[in-house]
C-alpha positions in Angstrom: 81.1 101.7 42.9 84.0 103.0 40.8 84.5 102.4 37.1 87.0 103.7 34.7 88.2 103.3 31.1 91.2 101.0 30.7 93.2 100.1 27.7 92.9 96.4 26.6 94.4 94.1 24.0 97.3 91.7 23.8 100.0 94.4 24.3 98.3 95.7 27.4 97.7 92.3 28.9 101.3 91.3 28.7 100.7 88.0 26.8 98.0 86.8 29.1 95.8 85.7 26.2 98.4 83.5 24.6 96.2 80.5 25.0 93.2 82.0 23.2 92.0 81.4 19.7 93.0 83.9 17.0 89.4 85.3 16.6 89.5 86.4 20.2 92.5 88.6 19.6 90.3 90.6 17.3 87.8 91.1 20.1 90.5 92.2 22.5 91.8 94.8 20.0 88.3 96.1 19.6 88.2 96.9 23.3 91.2 99.2 23.1 89.2 102.2 24.5 86.4 101.4 26.9 84.3 104.5 27.9 83.0 105.1 31.5 79.7 106.9 32.3 76.3 106.6 33.8 75.2 104.2 31.1 77.3 101.3 32.5 75.6 98.0 32.2 78.1 96.2 34.5 77.9 95.8 38.3 80.4 94.5 40.8 81.5 95.1 44.4 84.8 95.5 46.3 86.0 92.5 48.2 87.7 92.4 51.6 89.1 89.0 52.6 91.4 87.6 55.3 94.7 86.1 54.2 94.3 82.4 53.5 90.6 82.5 52.9 88.4 82.6 49.8 87.5 85.7 47.8 84.6 85.8 45.4 84.5 88.2 42.4 81.2 88.7 40.6 80.7 90.5 37.3 77.0 91.0 36.6 75.1 92.5 33.7 72.0 94.5 34.5 70.4 94.2 31.0 71.9 91.2 29.3 72.1 91.0 25.5 74.2 87.9 25.3 77.4 89.9 25.1 80.7 88.3 26.1 81.9 88.8 29.8 85.5 88.3 30.9 87.5 88.9 34.1 91.1 90.2 34.1 93.6 90.3 37.0 95.6 93.4 38.1 98.2 92.7 35.4 95.3 92.7 32.9 95.8 89.0 32.2 92.5 87.2 31.4 91.4 85.0 34.2 88.1 83.9 32.6 86.6 84.5 29.1 83.0 83.4 29.4 83.4 80.0 31.1 86.9 79.4 29.8 90.0 79.9 32.0 93.1 80.8 30.0 95.2 81.7 33.1 97.0 78.7 34.5 96.2 79.4 38.1 94.1 76.7 39.6 93.2 78.8 42.6 90.7 80.6 40.4 87.5 78.5 40.0 84.3 79.2 38.1 81.4 79.5 40.5 78.7 80.6 38.1 78.5 81.5 34.4 75.4 82.8 32.6 74.5 85.6 30.1 74.1 87.9 33.1 76.9 86.9 35.5 80.4 85.6 35.7 81.3 84.6 39.2 84.8 83.4 40.1 86.3 82.3 43.4 90.0 82.8 44.5 91.2 80.4 47.2 94.1 80.8 49.6 94.3 84.5 49.1 97.6 86.2 49.8 98.9 89.7 49.9 100.2 89.4 46.3 96.6 88.9 45.1 95.5 92.4 46.3 94.6 95.0 43.7 92.1 95.8 41.0 90.3 93.1 39.0 88.5 94.2 35.8 85.1 93.1 34.5 84.7 93.6 30.7 81.6 93.4 28.6 81.9 93.3 24.9 79.1 95.6 23.8 79.1 98.5 21.3 80.8 100.4 22.7 82.6 97.9 25.1 82.3 98.5 28.9 84.6 97.9 31.8 84.4 98.2 35.6 86.8 97.2 38.3 86.6 95.7 41.8 89.3 96.0 44.4 90.4 93.1 46.6 91.7 94.1 50.0 93.6 91.5 51.9 93.6 91.6 55.7 96.4 90.0 57.7 95.9 89.2 61.4 98.8 89.5 63.8 101.2 86.7 63.6 102.1 86.7 67.3 100.8 88.4 70.4 103.3 88.4 73.2 103.3 90.1 76.7 106.7 90.8 78.2 107.0 91.7 81.9 110.0 93.7 83.1 110.0 91.8 86.5 108.5 88.3 86.8 108.1 88.8 90.6 107.3 92.2 91.9 107.2 93.6 95.5 104.1 95.5 96.6 104.4 99.2 96.0 106.7 98.8 93.0 105.9 100.1 89.5 106.5 97.4 86.8 106.6 97.8 83.0 104.7 95.5 80.6 104.9 95.4 76.8 102.5 93.7 74.4 103.6 93.2 70.8 101.4 92.3 67.9 103.6 91.5 64.9 103.1 91.5 61.1 99.5 92.6 60.7 97.7 94.5 58.1 96.3 97.1 58.8 97.9 98.1 62.1 96.2 96.6 65.2 94.8 98.5 68.2 96.0 97.1 71.6 93.9 97.3 74.8 95.0 96.5 78.3 92.9 95.0 81.1 93.7 94.1 84.8 91.0 91.7 85.7 87.9 93.4 84.4 89.3 96.9 84.7 90.6 98.5 81.5 93.9 100.3 81.7 95.6 102.8 79.3 98.9 102.0 77.6 101.1 103.8 75.1 101.4 102.3 71.6 104.1 102.6 68.9 103.6 101.4 65.3 106.4 100.2 63.0 105.9 99.5 59.3 107.9 96.9 57.4 107.0 96.8 53.7 103.2 96.3 53.7 103.0 94.9 57.3 102.7 96.6 60.7 104.1 95.8 64.1 102.5 97.4 67.1 104.0 97.6 70.6 102.0 98.9 73.6 103.7 99.8 76.8 102.0 99.8 80.2 103.3 101.0 83.6 101.5 99.4 86.6 101.9 100.0 90.3 101.2 96.7 92.1 99.9 95.9 95.5 99.2 92.8 97.5 95.7 92.7 96.1 97.1 92.3 92.6 98.8 88.9 93.3 97.4 86.3 91.0 95.4 88.8 89.0 95.6 88.4 85.2 96.9 91.2 83.0 95.3 90.9 79.6 96.5 92.2 76.2 93.6 92.3 73.7 93.8 93.1 70.0 91.2 94.9 68.0 91.6 94.0 64.3 89.2 93.5 61.4 90.8 90.2 60.5 90.4 88.5 63.9 88.0 88.5 66.9 88.8 87.9 70.6 92.6 87.6 70.0 94.2 88.1 73.4 97.0 86.9 75.6 97.5 87.2 79.4 100.0 87.0 82.2 99.3 86.5 85.9 100.9 89.0 88.3 103.1 87.6 91.0 103.4 90.1 93.9 105.3 89.6 97.2 104.2 91.5 100.3 104.7 91.8 104.0 102.9 89.6 106.4 99.4 90.4 107.6 99.2 89.6 111.3 96.1 89.0 113.4 95.8 88.0 117.1 92.7 86.1 118.3 91.6 85.3 121.8 90.9 81.6 122.3 90.0 81.8 126.0 88.1 83.3 127.6 85.9 83.3 124.5 83.9 86.3 125.7 83.8 88.4 128.8 86.4 89.8 131.1 89.9 88.6 131.8 89.8 88.2 135.6 92.4 87.3 138.2 93.1 83.7 138.6 91.7 82.7 135.2 93.7 81.6 132.2 94.3 83.5 128.9 95.1 81.9 125.6 96.0 83.9 122.5 96.8 82.7 118.9 98.7 84.7 116.3 98.1 84.1 112.6 100.2 85.6 109.9 99.8 85.5 106.1 102.2 86.9 103.5 104.1 86.2 100.3 106.4 84.4 100.9 104.8 82.8 103.9 106.3 84.2 107.1 109.1 82.1 108.5 109.8 84.0 111.7 107.1 84.6 114.3 107.6 85.7 118.0 105.7 87.1 121.0 107.0 89.9 123.2 105.7 92.3 125.7 105.8 96.0 124.7 107.8 98.3 127.1 108.4 95.5 129.6 109.8 92.0 130.0 107.6 89.0 129.4 106.4 87.5 132.7 108.1 84.2 133.6 104.9 82.3 134.0 103.8 83.1 130.4 104.1 80.1 128.1 104.8 80.7 124.4 104.5 77.8 122.1 104.9 78.7 118.4 102.1 81.0 117.5 100.2 80.5 120.8 100.6 82.5 124.1 99.2 81.0 127.4 98.9 82.6 130.8 97.4 80.0 133.1 96.8 82.2 136.1 96.2 85.9 135.5 97.2 88.6 138.0 97.4 92.4 138.0 101.1 92.3 137.1 100.2 90.8 133.7 98.6 94.0 132.6 100.2 95.4 129.4 100.5 95.1 125.7 101.5 91.8 124.1 102.8 91.9 120.6 103.0 89.2 117.9 105.7 89.9 115.2 106.0 88.1 111.9 108.5 88.6 109.1 109.4 87.4 105.7 111.8 88.3 102.9 109.8 91.5 102.2 109.5 93.0 105.7 108.1 92.8 109.2 104.6 93.4 110.6 102.9 93.0 114.0 99.6 93.0 115.9 99.1 94.0 119.5 96.8 92.7 122.3 96.1 95.0 125.2 95.5 93.0 128.4 93.8 94.4 131.5 93.2 92.0 134.4 90.1 92.6 136.5 89.1 91.6 140.0 87.3 88.3 140.3 84.1 90.2 141.2 84.2 92.6 138.2 81.1 92.5 136.0 81.4 95.7 133.9 82.7 95.9 130.4 86.5 96.4 130.2 87.8 99.9 129.7 91.0 98.9 128.1 91.0 95.4 126.7 91.3 94.0 123.1 93.3 93.8 120.0 95.3 96.3 118.0 97.1 95.7 114.8 99.5 98.5 113.9 100.9 99.0 110.4 104.7 99.4 109.8 104.0 102.2 107.3 101.2 104.5 106.2 100.7 102.4 103.1 99.7 99.4 105.2 97.0 101.3 107.1 93.5 100.0 106.2 90.3 99.2 107.9 90.9 95.4 107.8 94.2 95.7 109.7 92.7 97.7 112.5 89.4 95.8 112.8 90.5 93.8 115.9 91.4 96.9 117.8 87.8 98.1 117.9 86.9 95.9 121.0 89.3 97.8 123.3 88.5 101.2 121.7 84.8 100.7 122.1 85.2 99.8 125.8 87.2 102.9 126.4 84.6 105.0 124.6 81.8 103.6 126.7 83.7 104.4 129.9 84.4 108.0 128.7 80.6 108.4 127.9 79.6 107.4 131.5 82.1 109.9 133.0 80.8 112.7 130.7 77.2 112.0 131.6 78.0 111.9 135.3 79.8 115.3 135.1 76.9 116.9 133.2 74.4 115.7 135.9 76.6 117.0 138.7 76.8 120.4 137.0 73.0 120.6 136.5 72.3 119.7 140.2 74.8 122.3 141.4 73.2 124.9 139.2 69.8 124.1 140.6 71.0 124.4 144.2 72.5 127.7 143.5 69.3 128.9 141.9 67.2 127.8 145.0 69.6 129.7 147.4 69.3 132.9 145.3 65.5 132.7 145.2 65.3 132.1 148.9 67.4 135.1 149.7 65.3 137.3 147.3 62.0 136.3 148.9 63.4 136.8 152.4 64.5 140.3 151.7 61.1 141.4 150.3 58.9 140.0 153.2 57.4 142.8 155.6 54.3 144.8 156.7 52.6 147.5 154.6 51.1 150.6 156.3 48.8 153.3 154.8 47.2 156.5 156.2 43.8 155.7 154.7 42.5 154.3 158.0 44.0 157.0 160.3 41.5 158.1 162.9 39.3 155.1 162.5 40.8 153.2 165.5 38.5 155.1 168.1 35.4 154.9 166.0 32.4 153.1 167.4 31.2 151.8 164.1 32.1 151.8 160.4 30.2 155.0 159.5 31.8 156.9 162.3 35.2 155.7 161.2 34.7 157.0 157.7 33.5 160.4 159.0 36.4 160.6 161.5 39.0 159.7 158.9 41.4 162.6 158.6 40.2 165.1 156.0 37.2 162.8 155.1 36.5 162.2 151.5 37.2 165.8 150.6 40.9 165.3 151.4 41.2 162.0 149.8 43.5 163.4 147.1 46.0 164.2 149.9 46.2 160.6 151.0 49.6 159.1 150.6 50.8 155.5 150.7 54.2 154.5 152.2 56.2 151.4 151.6 58.4 150.2 154.3 
């Protein structure tokens, strides 16, 4: 809490006490010099108020001795002397008066009311303390300006949000839906007021159509002040082909096939047509608006059928790859299903290609079977080669083994004689040799 010595008296107040009794002029003159220091007996608080609302000023005495309390405005004109109001401004009203407090309200506060208000206590020596009224002014207008009211997907648009005539300067925040964005702000000061403009650059896509862009203001004088604009984005058609019949299973010879093309865009596609890629459309194919019908399938109908749709922004298409099977076919199709191809890399996403998975998965399954069969064939061939090699190896090492250990034993009458007759006997056993034939 700040306090300071201020001069007082009729000359300093600029005639504000003209309506007082003459004895009071003596009291004013006695307060010509009012000291400041730690011994102050007066207490007050600063006041912050929003323009147009009510400010309350309180001058309180900690240790009352029945001294006179008065309140002065920034021009040092007396607002209240005790419970008497000499200033002819009806916006000041007495809220409470006692020996220990003088409380005054000021209604319909304006910028001109901002400044220091003085509480004076006529003691010996006199005392004075001031309170400061700060007036907050909320923004007068909050406006979003969009460079292009209608944008095309992929474009970068400029948005400007302006908060005019506020005090202090506002802080502007941007949101797209629930996501906060970053803008660039500039502040202009006019007298005591501030105008803030925030600039935002935003690249829009088809998902932004109908999404609100919100300009929100942070200011101490107001809460939840915001304005918003809804984005309007035009984009190319999104095309999808669906198979009505057969609902599931193979497309066999002699059976019908019915396809439906659906396209969504902004603006709504006005031109939609069927064609056969890299070939002419068979004469027996019936096209009716978005539907394509082949009443009796045959092998010559194999190919890719395309549905194209266009609007003012551009053109898109989706493909259906047809493979006609024999009437007895029961396996899953190798090439059969939907494919939606983007016109540019920016349009490539998982949703656009979702229908193509049926044909791709069938092709993958066929490739898997071929790979497995190849691996099995290689393994069988390797095993046969191994068996042949082992057979030749054992055949080459099959034979009769002869040794000289039993030489001379053929003519022996019994085993003992054979041992005795063996060449060299046991004494020459170290000379025995073994031969491998």
